[in-house]
C-alpha positions as CSV (number, residue, x, y, z in Angstrom):
1,M,99.9,-1.4,-101.3
2,L,96.3,-0.9,-100.3
3,Q,97.0,-2.1,-96.9
4,Q,99.8,0.4,-96.5
5,V,97.5,3.2,-97.6
6,L,94.8,2.1,-95.2
7,G,97.4,1.9,-92.4
8,A,98.7,5.4,-93.2
9,V,95.1,6.7,-93.2
10,V,94.4,5.1,-89.9
11,V,97.6,6.5,-88.4
12,V,96.8,10.0,-89.7
13,C,93.3,9.7,-88.3
14,C,94.7,8.6,-84.9
15,L,97.1,11.5,-84.9
16,G,94.4,13.9,-85.9
17,L,92.2,12.6,-83.1
18,V,95.0,13.0,-80.6
19,Y,95.8,16.5,-81.9
20,F,92.1,17.5,-81.7
21,A,91.9,16.1,-78.2
22,M,94.9,18.1,-77.2
23,A,93.8,21.3,-79.0
24,A,90.1,21.2,-77.9
25,K,89.3,23.0,-74.7
26,V,85.8,23.5,-73.2
27,V,85.1,26.7,-71.3
28,K,82.1,26.5,-69.0
29,Q,79.3,29.0,-68.8
30,Y,80.6,30.6,-65.6
31,E,84.2,30.7,-66.8
32,R,86.3,32.7,-69.1
33,G,89.4,31.5,-70.9
34,V,92.7,33.4,-71.0
35,L,95.1,32.2,-73.7
36,F,98.9,32.5,-73.4
37,R,100.9,31.8,-76.5
38,L,104.6,31.2,-75.8
39,G,104.1,33.0,-72.5
40,R,102.4,36.1,-74.0
41,L,98.8,37.1,-73.7
42,A,97.2,36.2,-77.0
43,G,93.9,37.8,-78.1
44,D,90.8,38.4,-76.1
45,T,89.4,36.1,-73.4
46,R,87.7,33.0,-74.8
47,A,83.9,32.9,-74.3
48,P,82.1,29.8,-72.9
49,G,82.0,26.8,-75.3
50,L,84.5,24.9,-77.4
51,T,87.8,26.6,-78.2
52,L,90.8,25.3,-80.0
53,V,94.4,26.0,-79.0
54,I,97.8,25.0,-80.5
55,P,99.2,22.1,-78.5
56,F,102.6,22.7,-76.9
57,V,102.4,26.4,-77.9
58,D,99.3,27.7,-76.3
59,R,98.1,27.4,-72.7
60,L,94.6,28.2,-71.7
61,H,93.8,29.4,-68.2
62,K,90.2,29.3,-67.0
63,V,89.0,31.9,-64.6
64,N,85.9,31.5,-62.5
65,M,83.6,34.5,-62.9
66,Q,81.2,33.6,-60.1
67,I,80.7,35.6,-56.9
68,V,83.2,34.4,-54.3
69,T,82.4,34.4,-50.6
70,L,85.6,35.1,-48.7
71,P,85.5,35.0,-44.9
72,I,87.9,37.4,-43.1
73,P,89.5,36.0,-39.9
74,A,88.7,37.8,-36.7
75,Q,90.9,40.8,-36.3
76,E,91.8,42.3,-32.9
77,G,92.1,46.0,-32.5
78,I,91.6,49.0,-30.2
79,T,88.7,51.3,-31.0
80,R,88.9,55.1,-30.9
81,D,87.5,55.1,-27.4
82,N,90.2,52.6,-26.2
83,V,88.2,49.4,-26.1
84,T,89.8,46.1,-27.3
85,V,87.5,44.2,-29.6
86,R,87.7,41.3,-32.1
87,V,85.8,41.7,-35.3
88,D,85.3,39.3,-38.2
89,A,83.6,39.9,-41.5
90,V,82.9,38.4,-44.9
91,V,83.6,39.8,-48.4
92,Y,81.6,39.1,-51.6
93,F,83.5,39.7,-54.8
94,R,83.8,38.5,-58.3
95,V,86.2,38.8,-61.2
96,V,85.2,41.2,-64.0
97,D,88.4,41.1,-66.0
98,A,89.9,37.6,-66.3
99,A,93.1,38.7,-68.0
100,S,93.9,41.3,-65.3
101,A,93.1,38.9,-62.5
102,L,95.8,36.5,-63.9
103,V,98.4,39.0,-65.2
104,K,98.4,41.9,-62.7
105,V,98.3,39.9,-59.4
106,E,99.7,36.6,-58.5
107,D,96.8,35.3,-56.5
108,Y,93.8,37.6,-56.5
109,K,91.9,35.7,-53.8
110,F,94.9,35.9,-51.4
111,A,95.3,39.6,-52.3
112,V,91.7,40.4,-51.6
113,S,91.9,38.5,-48.3
114,Q,95.0,40.4,-47.1
115,M,93.5,43.8,-48.2
116,A,90.3,43.0,-46.3
117,Q,92.2,42.2,-43.1
118,T,94.2,45.3,-43.1
119,S,91.1,47.4,-44.0
120,L,89.2,45.8,-41.2
121,R,91.9,46.6,-38.6
122,S,92.1,50.2,-39.9
123,I,88.3,50.7,-39.7
124,I,88.4,49.3,-36.1
125,G,90.9,52.0,-35.0
126,K,88.8,54.8,-36.6
127,S,85.5,53.8,-35.1
128,D,83.9,54.0,-31.7
129,L,82.5,51.0,-29.9
130,D,78.9,52.3,-30.3
131,D,79.5,52.5,-34.1
132,L,80.7,48.9,-34.3
133,L,77.6,47.7,-32.4
134,S,74.8,49.9,-33.8
135,N,76.0,51.6,-37.0
136,R,77.4,48.7,-39.0
137,E,75.9,49.7,-42.3
138,K,78.1,52.7,-42.5
139,L,81.2,50.7,-41.5
140,N,80.3,48.1,-44.2
141,Q,80.2,50.8,-46.8
142,G,83.6,52.2,-45.6
143,L,85.1,48.7,-45.8
144,E,83.8,48.1,-49.2
145,L,85.3,51.3,-50.5
146,M,88.7,50.6,-48.9
147,I,88.9,47.1,-50.4
148,D,87.4,47.9,-53.8
149,S,89.8,50.8,-54.6
150,P,92.9,48.6,-55.1
151,A,90.9,45.6,-56.3
152,V,89.7,47.4,-59.4
153,G,93.3,47.3,-60.7
154,W,93.3,43.5,-60.3
155,G,90.2,43.0,-62.4
156,V,88.1,42.3,-59.3
157,Q,84.9,44.0,-58.1
158,V,83.8,43.9,-54.5
159,D,80.0,43.5,-54.3
160,R,79.5,43.7,-50.6
161,V,81.3,43.6,-47.2
162,E,79.5,42.5,-44.0
163,I,80.7,42.7,-40.4
164,K,79.7,39.4,-38.9
165,D,80.4,39.6,-35.2
166,V,82.0,41.9,-32.6
167,S,83.5,40.2,-29.6
168,L,84.0,42.2,-26.4
169,P,86.0,41.5,-23.2
170,D,84.0,40.0,-20.3
171,A,84.7,43.1,-18.2
172,M,83.3,45.4,-20.9
173,K,80.2,43.2,-21.2
174,R,79.5,43.4,-17.4
175,S,80.1,47.2,-17.5
176,M,77.6,47.6,-20.4
177,A,75.1,45.4,-18.5
178,R,75.4,47.6,-15.4
179,Q,75.0,50.7,-17.5
180,A,71.8,49.3,-19.2
181,E,70.4,48.3,-15.8
182,A,71.1,51.8,-14.4
183,D,69.5,53.4,-17.3
184,R,66.3,51.3,-17.0
185,E,66.2,52.1,-13.3
186,R,66.5,55.8,-14.0
187,R,63.6,55.6,-16.5
188,A,61.5,53.7,-14.0
189,R,62.1,56.3,-11.3
190,I,61.2,59.1,-13.7
191,I,58.0,57.4,-14.6
192,N,57.0,56.8,-11.0
193,A,57.8,60.4,-10.1
194,D,55.7,61.6,-13.0
195,A,52.8,59.4,-11.9
196,E,53.1,60.7,-8.3
197,L,53.0,64.3,-9.6
198,Q,49.9,63.7,-11.7
199,A,48.2,61.9,-8.8
200,S,49.0,64.8,-6.4
201,R,47.5,67.3,-8.9
202,K,44.3,65.3,-9.2
203,L,44.1,65.0,-5.4
204,A,44.6,68.7,-5.0
205,E,41.8,69.3,-7.6
206,A,39.5,66.9,-5.7
207,A,40.3,68.6,-2.3
208,Q,39.5,72.0,-3.8
209,Q,36.2,70.7,-5.2
210,M,35.2,69.2,-1.9
211,S,36.1,72.3,0.1
212,D,33.9,74.3,-2.2
213,T,31.0,71.8,-2.0
214,P,30.6,70.3,1.5
215,A,27.9,68.0,0.3
216,A,30.4,66.2,-1.9
217,L,32.6,65.5,1.1
218,Q,29.6,64.0,2.9
219,L,28.8,61.8,-0.1
220,R,32.4,60.7,-0.3
221,L,32.4,59.8,3.4
222,L,29.2,57.8,3.0
223,Q,30.8,55.9,0.1
224,T,33.8,55.1,2.3
225,V,31.5,53.8,5.1
226,M,29.7,51.5,2.6
227,A,33.0,50.2,1.2
228,V,34.4,49.5,4.7
229,S,31.2,48.0,6.0
230,A,31.2,45.5,3.2
231,E,34.2,43.8,4.7
232,K,33.9,41.5,7.7
233,N,35.2,43.9,10.3
234,S,34.3,43.9,14.0
235,T,35.2,47.5,14.6
236,L,34.7,50.5,12.4
237,V,36.8,53.6,13.2
238,L,35.4,56.6,11.3
239,P,37.0,60.1,11.6
240,I,34.5,63.0,11.3
241,P,35.9,65.9,9.3
242,V,35.4,69.4,10.6
243,E,33.6,70.3,7.4
244,L,31.1,67.5,7.9
245,L,30.4,68.7,11.4
246,R,29.8,72.2,10.2
247,F,27.5,70.9,7.6
248,L,25.5,68.9,10.1
249,E,25.4,71.9,12.4
250,R,23.9,74.0,9.7
251,G,21.4,71.3,8.8
252,G,20.5,70.7,12.5
253,G,19.9,74.4,13.1
254,T,16.7,74.2,11.1
255,A,15.4,71.1,12.8
256,G,15.3,72.5,16.4
257,P,15.4,75.7,18.3
258,D,18.4,74.8,20.5
259,G,20.7,73.9,17.5
260,D,21.8,70.6,19.2
261,A,20.4,68.3,16.6
262,G,23.5,68.6,14.4
263,Q,25.8,67.6,17.2
264,R,23.5,64.7,18.2
265,G,23.5,63.5,14.6
266,A,27.3,63.6,14.4
267,A,27.6,61.7,17.7
268,A,25.1,59.1,16.5
269,L,27.0,58.7,13.3
270,A,30.3,58.3,15.1
271,E,28.8,55.7,17.4
272,Q,27.2,53.7,14.6
273,P,28.4,50.0,14.9
274,A,29.7,48.3,11.8
275,P,27.6,45.5,10.5
276,N,29.0,42.0,10.4
277,G,29.0,39.7,7.4
278,D,25.7,38.1,8.6
279,G,23.8,41.4,8.9
280,T,24.1,41.9,12.6
281,A,25.9,44.8,14.2
282,S,28.7,44.6,16.7
283,H,30.4,47.2,18.8
284,G,34.2,47.6,19.2
């Protein structure tokens, strides 16, 4: 009799362990449990930890609440300025309502993927090529709004949408390269023209100053002679400006009664041989 009682106790314990094993469910920290009892949604979502269900009656579905990174395949479209491009992107979203994600949509990941693809094609057709290349932040915000609006009803929240790459046809790449090269050449010509204008203004100011002060022209001529004579030249050709001749004539008029000293000084300066590198003078 005692053995029968012990056997019954052992059987009950075994059945209890089996029942507990079938009824006990563990929900992880990043998950939420959605309980269906006889096919109907029962109660609130189950928090992380150990939860018990009725075997063969309840079914517990675990929903991942982590942020999901979903790449969007490259979509081909025509921009508003009639350029064919291929654009791919990535969507970051997460489930905020586990029950809605299971009940209101069959596969929320596939639904978000399809919505992202259609939204990306739509945003391509509404944008110019320059916006796709340089104003991506605004397009990302537009994509996020287009995807998040229907996803809210599925218990899904879109955190961020990023356009990854914009592929252009080879002909368009060559055209853009030529355009950039032409723009750089245009800027270079403008800079050179501006430099020439500034240099001409400075030369005009210098010429005006020298015309007002003939002595400055003489000093400049002497500096030029010194600079040229420093090179190893065998012949020195030196033009004599009319202003310098007039200056020499005025200076020579005080040196002699006949006024020929200025002309003789100018002729002597013109016939002055250029020194060689070794200190000797040579004539052309």
